[in-house]
Every structure is written in C-alpha cells, then in structure tokens.
C-alpha positions, 0 to 999 in steps of 0.5 A: 439489502437496501442500497444507500446513496453513500454506497453508490457514491463510494462505488462511483469514486472507486470505479468512475462508473455512472450513477445508475451503473453503480446502483445496478451493480450494488443491487445485482450483488446485494450490496457487496462492494468488491463483488460490485466492482467485479460486476462493473469490470465484467460489464466493461463499465468500470474505468478504474481497475483498482479501488484507490485506498482511502487514507485516513490516518496521518503521521510518518513512516520512518526508515533505518538501516544498520548493516544488513538489516533495514526497518520501516515503522509507521506511527500515526497522528490525527493531523498532518500538522502534527506530522510536521512537528519537530517533537513528533518527528524526533520521536518517530526517528527514535522509534525506528532506531529502536526497531532495529533491535526487535522483530515484531510490532509488539516487541517494538512497543515494549522496546526502550527509548531513552529509559521508557518503552515505546508505548509509554513514550508515545503516551507521554507525547500525546499528553504534551502535543495534545493529539492522539497517536499510535504505533501501527506497524513495522516491517524488516528486510535483510540482505548483503545490501539494504537500501532505504528511500523516503518519498517526499521526505519531511526530514531525514529518513521520515516521510509519507512513503518509506521503502526498503530493498534487500539485495544479494550482492553489492550495488547500493546505487542500483538498490536506490533506483529500485527503491524509487521504482517501488515507491512509484509503481507500488508492486503487490509482491516480489514475484508470482510465487509471492502473490496471494493465490486468492487475488490471482484466482479472483482476477482470473475469474473476472477476466474469464467473465469479461471474455465470456461477455464477448461471446467467443468460444470457450477454447478461444477464451482460455487462450485469451486468459493465458495472455491476460493473466501473464500481463496481470502478473507482470504488472503486479510483481516487482520482478515482472514490472518494466523498470522505470529507469529503463522500460525496455528491461524488466526489474528482474533483468535490470538486476541481473545486468547490475550483478545483484539479486533482489531478495525482498522489499518493503513499502509502507505508506502512511494511513494505507488501508485505514478508512477515515470517517468523513464528517457530514456537515449537512447531517450535523446541522439537520440533527442540531435543528432537531 
C-alpha cells in the first residue's frame, strides 16, 4: 500500500512521533493506522498512548432528568455559530424533554414535539436557520438518584459535554462530583467487567510487545504485564480511577464513604468520533488553475 504524506501527518498528530518513525510504522503495518500506533508504542516512539478523537460535527448535547431517569441527547449542526443560536438551543432542549418518554434514538426521531415529530421539527429548523442539522444519538440511565452535569454550558442543560450518573442511594451532591469527574477523566467503562474485551486484549498484547523489547525473560515479562494491566484497567474505569475531589481514594471507595453505589453513567461529547473533512486550500487553488 502506498504511504501518503497525509497518512504520515495524521499518525504524527495522533502520536507525536517523528516523521520518519511515523512513515516507517505505516510501512511496516501496510498502512493500517491502528496497527501503526501500536507499532510505535512497542518501539517506545509514541509519545501519546491514545489517539485524540477528531471532532467534526458541531452542535449541542442536552441533558434532562425526571424522577429516576436521565437522558442525554446529541443534536448536530454544521457550525458552532448555530449552536449558540437561541432557536437551535430551544429545539434541542425540547428534544431532550421528548427523550424522557422513549428508549431509542429511532423512537425519539418519531416522538412528538409541539405537534410535529422530532425528525420533522429538525427539518423545519433546517429551512429557517439555513444549515444542515441532525439527531445523532441519545443515551439513558436509571437509578434511585440521577444527577446531570453539563461542562461549559451554553444554556441550562445544554453544552458540548453532557454527563449523567445513576446512583443506588440518595446523595445528589456526591453524584454531581462524580459527574464532574467523568466530564474531566472520560472513563471508558464503569468497571473492568464492563470493558470491551477486545480493547483489554489489544492493550495486553501491546504491553507484552513493549516488555519483550526490553529483552527480559518470559517469566519476568508475565509478572510485568500483570502490574501494567492492573494499572491500565484502573485508569480506564470509573470505579478504579483516582477521584478528582480526593485523589487518595478511588471513585469506588469514595462512593462507599458517601453511602451510595454508582450504577451507571453516560458521557456524550459533541462530535465525538466523527471525522471532519479538512479543506485543502492549496489543492483547490491548483485545481482551479487547471
């Protein structure tokens, strides 16, 4: 596979590796981006363990809570300018309220908002505001206590990052602290049992390869991996992370001291995981010149 300058640039931005190292990693892995990241990590050449997501879509995340249920909804727009528009904000807030009565994104699209379906409401708003929009996703949690938090709120219950926390027990003040922790730490899962097994196995293999580069015997490597994987799981799961309010405690221990159990959480960030096509101005000019 031909390795392009754009591929090298993307890998360098994701890992902070040198240009020649990034090119070699892509060559060694036949252009497979994720494999190239792992190759760089194995060789100790990747300065960033995780690739930061390239956010393309703008828009808002809205959160709403009613009784023991909480919902978070993401509605996208083309520009951040529209996300600051009062009409758009009002629409997204109304969609979040409608989400309290449904279970899936598909059901939400068909749900009623002021006599129209959510899908038709968005279509009408596209016509009046003049920018493409879309309902992307929703998520729900349920518990004895449900707490919401919006980071950098654009309006009440609306912002770029929305968090929900469901607790067994009654301690909303602690729930708010956990929600703020989640917004900042972005855990991959609640606990080790909830983690994607393929991600855990992939990390284990990467750590094995890194350890083998040291030339140590296999029995020593096995012991090294146990510790490294324990650290990986702790840093990746909410219950295992050091609590931002009191780093001497894990979130799980802090919850126990607060007299509650964390049942589930949701963290939605605008545009998370959507790639944006970047305009290449130089290429456009060249094309116009024939």
